[in-house]
N, C-alpha and C positions, 0 to 999 in steps of 0.2 A: 745551500739555501738557508734562509732564516728558519731555525728549527721550530718556531712557534706554530707554523702551519702544520708540521708533522705531529705535534703534541695533541692537536685537535683530533686527529685520527687515532692516535695511540690510546687516548682516554676512552674513546668510543669502543675500541677493541677490548680493552681491559674489562669493561663492564660486561661485555658479552662473552668473555672467555672463562667464566667460572671463578674469577677472583672475587672474593667476598669483601675485600678491604674497602673498595670504593662504594658499593652499595651501603655498607655499614656507615661509612663516612657521610653519605647522603642522608641516612636516617637521622644521624646526630645533628645535622645542620638544618633539618626542616623547620624548627621553630624560628631560626634566624632568617630563613628564606621567607617565611610567612610575614615577619615583621618588616622585611625589606625585599619585596618581590622582585626588584630589579637589581639585586646585589650582583648576580652573575654577569649581567651586562656592564655594570660599573667596574667589576674586576677585569673584564675583558678590555675595557677602554683604558684602564690603568696599565694593563699589560702592553697595549699599543704605545702608551707614553714611554714606558721604559725601553721597549725595543727601538722606538724612533730616536731616543736619546743615544742608544748604542750606535746608530748610524751617524749621529752628529759627532760622536767621539772619533769614530773611524775617519771621518772626513777632516777632522781638526788635527789629528796627530800625523802631520805630513812627514815627520822625520822617521816614522816607523812604517815599514812596508805592510800593506794590508794582509799579506800572507802570515806575518807574525802576529798581527792583531787578531786574526782569525784563531790562531793557537791560544791566545789569552781568553778569547770568548769560549772556546771549547772546554777550557778549564771550568768555566761557569756552567757548562752542560754536564760535565762528568761529576763534579763534587756533590750536587744535590741528589744524584741517583744512587751513589754508592751505599748510603745508609738504607735506602729502600730495598736494594738487592739483598743486603745482609739480613735485614729484618724479615723479608719474605722468603728467604732461603731458596732463591731462584738459581738455577744453573746459569752461570755467567756466559758460557760459550757452548750452548747445547749442540750435540751431534745432529747431523742432518740439516742444520740451518746455518752452518758456519760460513759457507761460501756466500749465501745470500746476505748474511750479516755484514761480511766484509765488503761485498759489492755495494750494499745500501750505504754503508759508512763512507766509502770512497766517493760515491756519486754525490752524496749530501755535502761532503767536505769541499769538493770542487765547486759545487753550486754556491756555497756560502763564500768561498774565497773570491769567486767571480763577482758576486754581489758587492763585496768590499771594494774590489777594483772599480766597479761601476760607481759607487759612491765617491770615490777619489777622482774620477775622470769625467763626471757629469754633475750638473746641478743636483742638489740632494733630492728635491721633489721629483724630478724627472726619473732619477734612478729608482727611487722608492716606488713610484707608480708601476714601473715595468716589472720590478722584482715582486711587487705585491700581486701581480696577475697570475701567479703560479696556479691557484686553484682552477682557473679557467682552462689551462692546458692539460690538467690531470685527466679530464674526460677524453681527450684526444689520445693520449698514450695508453689509457686503460682500454680504449677501443682496440688499439693496435696490438698490445701485448696480452691483455686479459680477455679480449673479445667481449668487453662490456658494451651495452648499447650506447650510442651517442645520438641523442635526439635532437629535435629542431632547436630547443632552447640552448643546449650546449653549443650547437653550431653557431647560433646568433651571438652567443657570448664570445666565442673565439674570434668571429669576424669583427665585432666591436673592439675587442682587445687589440687585434692586429692594426686596425685603423688608428686606434689611440696611440699605439707605439710609434707608428709612422708620423703622426702629428707631433709627438714628443721629441723624436729624434730629428725631424724635418731634414731628411737627407738632401744634399745639394742638387742631386740629379733630378729631384722632383720640385724643390722649392727655390732652387737657384743659389748661387754663391753668396748673395747679399744676406740671406737668412743664416747661413752657416757662420758668417763673420761675427754675429752677435754673441756666439759662444767661443770666441777665440781664446779665452782663458782656460779652456778645457780641450782635451783630446776627445771630442764628442764621439767620433767614430769608434774609437777603442772602447770608450765607456758604454756606448749603445750595444756594441757586440757582446761585451762582457755581461751586461744586464740581461740581454735577451737569451744568451746561452745559459746564464744562471737560471732562468725560468725553466729551460728545457731540462737541465739537470735536476732542478727541484721537483718538477712534475714526475720525472722518472723515479726519484727517491720516494715520492709519495706512492707510486704504483708498487714499488718494492715493498713498502710497508704493508700494503694490502696482501701481498704474498706471505708476509711474516705475521699474519694476523693471529696465529695461535700462541705467540710469545707474549709474556708480560712486558708492559711498556718500559719497565725499569731495565730489563735485559737489553732492549734495543737501544735505549739511550745511553746505557753504560758502554756498550760496544761502540756506539757512535762517538761518544766523547773520547774514549781511550784511543781508538784507531785514528780519529781526526787529529788528536794531539801528536801522535807519532808521525802521521802523514805530513802535517804542516811543519813539524820540526825538521823532518827529513828534507822537504823542499827548501826550507829557509837555510839549512846547512849547505845543500848542493849549490844554491844560487848565491851563497854568501850574503844572506840577508839578516843573519842573526845579529842582534845588537841589544844592549841593555838600555831601556828608556832612561832619559836624563832625570836626574833628581828633581824633585819638586812637582811641577804641574803635570809633566808627562807620566810619571809613575802613578800619581793620583788618578789620572784619567784612565790609565790601564786597569787599575783596581776597580774603578767605577764601571768599566766595560764588563768585567766579570760579574760584578755585583748586580748591575742592571740586567744582564742576561739571566742570571739566577732568579731575580725578582719577576722578570717578565714571564719566565717559564712557570714559576709557582702560581702566579696570579692567573695565567691562562688555564692551567690545569684545574685550579679551583673553580674558575668560571664554567668550565665544561662539565664539572661535577654538579653544578647547580642549575645549568641551563642547557637547552638543546644546542646542537652544533650550528644550526642555521642562524638563529639570532646572534650567537657569539661571532659568527663569521661576518655578519652585518656590523656589529659593534666594532669589530677589529678593523673595519674600513677607516676608522679614525686615524690609523697609521698614516694614510695619505694626507689628511688634514694637518696632522702634527708636522709632517715633512715640509709642507708648504710654509707653515708658521715658522719652523726653525730656519728654513732657508732665508726668510726675510729678516728674522731677528738676529741670528748669529753670523750669517754670511752676507747680509745686505744685498741679496740678489732678488730682483723682482721677476717672477715667472712671466714668460712670454705668453701671448694669446694662444699660440699653438700648444704650449705645455698645459694650459688650463683646459683647453678643449679636449686634448688627449686624455688628461686626467679624468675628466667627466665621463668619457666613453669607457675607460678602463674601470672606473669606479662603478659605472652602471652595470657592466658585465659581471663584476664581482658580486654586486648586490643581487643581481638576477640569479646567480648561482646559489647564493645564500638563501634567498627567498624560496627558491625551488626546493632546496634541501630541507628547509623548514616545513614547507607544505607537504612534502612526501612523508615526513616523520610524524605528521598529525594523524589522529584516528580518522577512519573513513567518515564517521558521522559528525565530525567537528565542524562547527559553524565557521570557524576561522579558515578551515581548509576549503570550504565552499566559497568563501569570499576571495580567496586567492585564485579561484577559478582554474584557468587553463594551465597555470604553473604546476598544479598537482596532477596533471594528466601525463 
């Protein structure tokens, strides 16, 4: 899955796990936040911009298998975290957590690879909307594996998302063959399955992160990057997919993929240090807007009415999750919390 969803949880955990580096960083940035109170939201939006451009690159590099492209992106995950692990002197592979770290890395890697296959086999906006629905399904799997409560608002969000996914994929057995022909340039069934299964793996990776909440975020990301690189390299070798990108544009875009991944992660981490997770999740919904924009600009594909309606439903469910998370994080006597009303219950 796209690791930016996981960074949101990792930063929250590191603030509550006794690590003093992030609180100190927050203290140093307070004057800047006072001068620009919406800086955190702006950084989150810029993070969405870079992550959406990564999707464009994946869809554009048709001569390189998505599995190998995932390996290049994981390089962008690993490199920024190595200096942090060295500086904080964290144990890279701590005892008692090794199996969970490996499992979390494998699940996250499969999720991201499937999302890349979805980008390749579906219209960019459709795939992005389905993949972006990961937070909605986290509540479902947290209920199953962690026995966390799954309230009425989580249930409504899941139902809205599922209806939205059906509208986006418009399966022929519901909408008829005529609607399926409109996407004849894609293997829509394969892409839809890859996108939906990607959200399942992504949600479970998020649940595993909650189990690993005692670890520093740099330890988790370092293991994720290192294991993911080995995993994608192994898959690429077994299936004969290893190849060197062609000189010129292809190599330039591969480098941009790693750089944009790095920038997206750093900007998202900074935004979560400055702002609560709820508003950041809402700002990150710009991902969907960028996806529709790039689909029209770069690929000359006009979204169908079903795609637009489905995107609205999925976006609504994600916003509902973000608003509820924001409301629950506010103090009990907050006026804003009272305005959000039933969402805070």
